[in-house]
C-alpha positions, -999 to 999 in steps of 0.1 A, spaced: -176 -204 -278 -180 -195 -242 -205 -169 -229 -176 -146 -219 -162 -148 -255 -196 -140 -269 -198 -109 -245 -163 -99 -255 -172 -98 -292 -205 -81 -286 -194 -50 -267 -179 -17 -274 -163 2 -302 -126 7 -311 -100 32 -302 -97 39 -339 -131 55 -336 -122 74 -305 -137 50 -280 -123 24 -257 -139 -10 -257 -160 -12 -225 -154 -40 -200 -176 -70 -195 -204 -68 -169 -189 -99 -153 -223 -115 -144 -244 -104 -114 -236 -73 -95 -233 -93 -63 -234 -129 -56 -221 -159 -74 -191 -181 -67 -164 -154 -76 -177 -130 -49 -177 -157 -22 -142 -169 -32 -129 -133 -30 -145 -129 4 -130 -162 15 -95 -151 4 -98 -119 25 -111 -138 56 -82 -163 54 -58 -133 51 -74 -116 81 -72 -148 102 -35 -152 92 -27 -117 102 -45 -118 135 -32 -153 144 1 -138 155 8 -113 182 20 -81 166 55 -69 170 72 -35 167 103 -40 147 114 -6 133 118 29 147 88 39 125 65 16 146 74 37 177 70 70 159 35 61 146 24 46 179 31 78 197 13 99 171 -18 75 172 -19 77 210 -16 115 210 -44 118 185 -67 98 206 -62 126 232 -70 152 205 -34 163 199 -9 158 171 17 184 180 26 180 217 39 206 241 72 197 257 54 188 289 29 165 271 57 149 251 78 142 282 46 127 298 40 104 268 77 95 267 77 86 303 47 64 299 62 45 269 98 45 281 96 9 294 81 -3 261 105 11 235 98 48 240 93 71 211 114 73 180 117 98 151 100 127 167 115 162 163 114 193 185 102 224 167 116 259 172 88 267 196 97 238 219 68 215 209 72 180 194 59 163 163 66 131 145 88 131 114 62 110 96 35 121 73 3 127 91 -21 105 71 -18 71 88 -22 83 124 -53 102 114 -67 70 97 -57 47 126 -66 69 156 -104 60 156 -95 23 158 -71 30 186 -98 49 205 -120 19 202 -93 -5 213 -92 -23 180 -60 -9 163 -51 -42 148 -83 -40 127 -72 -7 111 -51 -22 83 -77 -49 77 -105 -23 73 -85 -4 47 -75 -38 32 -112 -46 28 -116 -13 8 -87 -24 -13 -103 -58 -19 -136 -42 -30 -118 -18 -54 -97 -46 -69 -126 -69 -73 -149 -44 -90 -122 -30 -113 -107 -64 -124 -141 -79 -128 -152 -51 -151 -120 -53 -171 -113 -91 -171 -146 -108 -165 -161 -126 -135 -130 -144 -123 -107 -114 -129 -117 -99 -96 -109 -131 -77 -74 -133 -92 -66 -96 -84 -78 -100 -48 -60 -133 -44 -27 -120 -58 -28 -89 -36 -36 -107 -3 -13 -137 -8 18 -116 -11 43 -118 17 45 -80 17 8 -76 24 9 -102 53 40 -87 69 27 -51 70 -10 -58 77 2 -77 107 18 -45 122 -8 -19 129 18 7 139 31 8 103 15 26 75 28 6 46 -1 -18 41 -27 9 45 -15 31 17 -10 1 -6 -47 -9 1 -59 27 -5 -41 28 -39 -56 -6 -47 -90 7 -38 -86 39 -58 -71 21 -89 -98 -5 -90 -127 19 -86 -113 42 -112 -108 13 -136 -144 3 -131 -155 39 -137 -135 43 -169 -148 10 -183 -185 13 -174 -201 37 -199 -232 15 -196 -238 26 -160 -255 59 -150 -234 91 -150 -243 96 -113 -230 62 -103 -198 67 -123 -193 101 -108 -197 88 -72 -174 58 -79 -147 81 -94 -150 105 -65 -145 75 -41 -115 64 -62 -98 98 -60 -106 101 -23 -88 68 -17 -58 80 -37 -58 113 -18 -56 95 15 -28 74 1 -9 106 -6 -15 118 29 -1 86 43 30 88 21 37 119 0 55 100 -27 23 83 -36 14 115 -54 29 99 -85 -1 75 -87 -25 103 -81 -9 123 -110 -11 93 -133 -48 89 -125 -55 126 -131 -36 125 -164 -55 93 -175 -88 109 -169 -80 141 -187 -67 122 -217 -94 95 -219 -126 111 -205 -143 117 -239 -135 82 -252 -151 66 -222 -181 89 -221 -174 109 -190 -189 143 -186 -172 176 -176 -195 176 -145 -179 144 -133 -144 159 -139 -153 190 -119 -164 169 -89 -133 148 -91 -111 179 -94 -126 192 -61 -118 159 -44 -82 159 -57 -77 195 -45 -84 183 -10 -51 166 -7 -32 196 -20 -50 219 5 -46 195 34 -9 189 29 0 225 23 -21 237 52 -7 210 76 29 219 67 23 256 70 6 252 104 31 228 119 64 237 102 57 273 92 63 265 55 39 248 31 68 229 15 85 217 47 81 183 63 91 166 95 124 154 81 154 176 84 169 189 51 193 164 36 180 135 57 160 118 29 181 118 -2 179 105 -37 206 104 -64 211 89 -98 241 71 -84 218 49 -64 197 38 -94 220 10 -106 228 -5 -72 191 -6 -64 183 -21 -98 207 -50 -92 202 -53 -54 164 -50 -49 149 -78 -71 159 -106 -47 139 -89 -19 110 -80 -42 108 -115 -56 104 -129 -21 79 -103 -9 58 -99 -41 66 -125 -67 35 -116 -87 55 -86 -101 72 -111 -125 38 -122 -137 27 -86 -141 58 -79 -162 50 -109 -184 15 -96 -188 29 -63 -200 50 -81 -226 20 -102 -237 -3 -72 -239 22 -53 -260 25 -82 -284 -12 -84 -288 -14 -47 -294 12 -48 -321 -5 -78 -337 -39 -60 -336 -25 -33 -359 -28 -57 -388 -64 -66 -381 -93 -51 -399 -111 -22 -381 -142 -43 -374 -124 -72 -358 -135 -73 -321 -100 -84 -310 -86 -51 -323 -106 -30 -299 -101 -54 -270 -63 -54 -275 -62 -17 -276 -83 -13 -245 -60 -37 -226 -30 -17 -238 -44 15 -225 -53 0 -191 -19 -17 -189 0 15 -197 -19 34 -171 -14 8 -144 23 4 -153 29 41 -152 17 42 -116 37 11 -107 69 22 -124 65 57 -111 67 45 -75 95 21 -81 114 47 -102 114 71 -73 128 46 -48 153 32 -73 172 65 -67 168 62 -29 202 64 -12 190 48 20 181 14 4 215 12 -12 230 16 23 208 -12 36 215 -36 7 253 -31 9 254 -30 47 286 -24 67 316 -36 47 293 -44 18 280 -76 34 243 -66 31 213 -76 52 203 -108 35 176 -116 23 167 -129 58 191 -140 84 196 -138 122 168 -144 145 143 -134 119 141 -119 84 146 -81 83 141 -78 45 108 -60 51 125 -27 60 144 -28 27 114 -34 3 87 -16 22 89 16 0 80 -6 -30 49 -21 -14 24 7 -23 24 -5 -59 12 -41 -52 -24 -33 -60 -14 -21 -95 8 -51 -99 -20 -74 -89 -44 -60 -115 -18 -65 -142 -10 -100 -130 -47 -109 -130 -49 -102 -167 -23 -130 -171 -42 -153 -148 -75 -151 -167 -56 -165 -197 -41 -195 -180 -57 -229 -181 -84 -233 -154 -63 -257 -134 -31 -237 -136 -43 -204 -123 -54 -216 -89 -24 -239 -86 -1 -209 -93 -19 -188 -67 -15 -216 -41 23 -215 -48 24 -178 -44 4 -180 -12 28 -206 2 57 -183 -5 38 -154 11 31 -175 43 68 -186 44 79 -150 42 54 -139 69 64 -168 92 101 -157 89 95 -122 101 99 -112 138 122 -119 166 149 -94 155 160 -78 188 182 -50 198 200 -45 231 191 -15 252 223 2 240 212 -1 204 235 -29 192 224 -64 180 209 -87 205 222 -121 210 213 -142 180 202 -113 160 228 -118 132 258 -99 122 238 -71 106 220 -61 137 185 -46 139 168 -27 111 175 10 108 151 36 94 156 64 69 171 87 95 197 61 104 182 53 138 181 17 149 149 3 164 145 8 201 149 -20 226 123 -48 220 93 -40 242 80 -65 267 45 -57 255 30 -34 229 21 -4 251 -8 17 238 -16 -8 210 -50 -24 217 -42 -27 253 -13 -51 246 9 -43 275 28 -13 288 24 6 320 -14 6 316 -40 31 322 -51 62 304 -28 86 322 8 88 329 21 121 341 1 150 328 -28 127 316 -12 119 282 -2 82 283 -6 49 267 -39 31 266 -24 0 280 -31 -29 302 -16 -63 307 1 -80 278 -21 -102 257 -14 -129 230 -35 -113 203 
């Protein structure tokens, strides 16, 4: 019997007695081969992302870029004069997309404010490309700690590996003017840290309180980046309320966490009230972002091909759920003192919680009318997957990306039960698919008039939720790490791109 199996049988009590079996310590707190393997995976991921010059492929890129540049000048809402100044500065490099003019004449991005706030410090330092990687590192830490506590010393490696080898992670971490990878990484960080906290009754209450507060702060920030991520925050809150006694958490910890959670509510409502004059308003016009039950079935049958290419580990995570359910049902026939009974029930509770967050995000977007339009395309031809001068699938599946951390944790449960030779082999296959997906992205142009550029395929450039096509392809990435544009800090009125000559990084 292995050391891990001895530990597994030696720990915890059962759900039947009102307690969840605690997770394994997973060896040393730091050090050892698993830690270095996980670090190595992240370094390879970072090198892959930074090895290609970034591109701005969707209208959202141009919306976020303008917000990030404005924030480096201490503004988020721009007067008409400042907006025109910034527009003039960026006009030769794609301009500004998806900004709206308010009743008072000022301008603001349609997008949620979280990502520009998180990215602006990196832009100010001239290292915007490192912003997604910084938050990705936080996600890696959370995933490693949570999966290691739950699944043993190699569980953290598999969770980190599955997260960073997905094509979705590579595609969006490569583009620092998109928020998609950052909120996925924040959810991964929050979920992993909260999992560690819930399965660590052997650690001090102060440490668990701090770890839980960090977890909820990460989930708060994910909500600020994309409001629909609130479903994951809600699942986390519900899980803590239901399970806190069984995992030995005190009310003092819950009070601290409630204070952290309240930050997102106050921040969102205050921002909306200040900018839009109504706490429940957003930058999108009424009726622009729509959901309907009629879109559920078309999305269910149309999205899997895109998701399988971008995040194939979701199939493994689904298999893990089936396996965990079967073990749970079998455990009901075991005697109360059998260690496997408690372990199976602990796994079932964790799996249900992770799946609730995952399915919650995907359920919302299964009713999204816009993705149905993108899948069917003009005349029902659809966008692919892939095609033209480069794959444009990413703009279809991007709303599903925030769940990849939750999916990676579930898939890691499956991986730790595979033969030692099979798990790394399967991860290599997934990584190869991710690299292939990443390599196929880019080069989808648009003409200055908004139609498809030569060689761009019959479906033309991606459109965003408001129906706008991406602006003309920029000659350089103005205002992004000094990667081109009309250079300088100024532009008319002093509000311009932080540019310089185009570079290859």
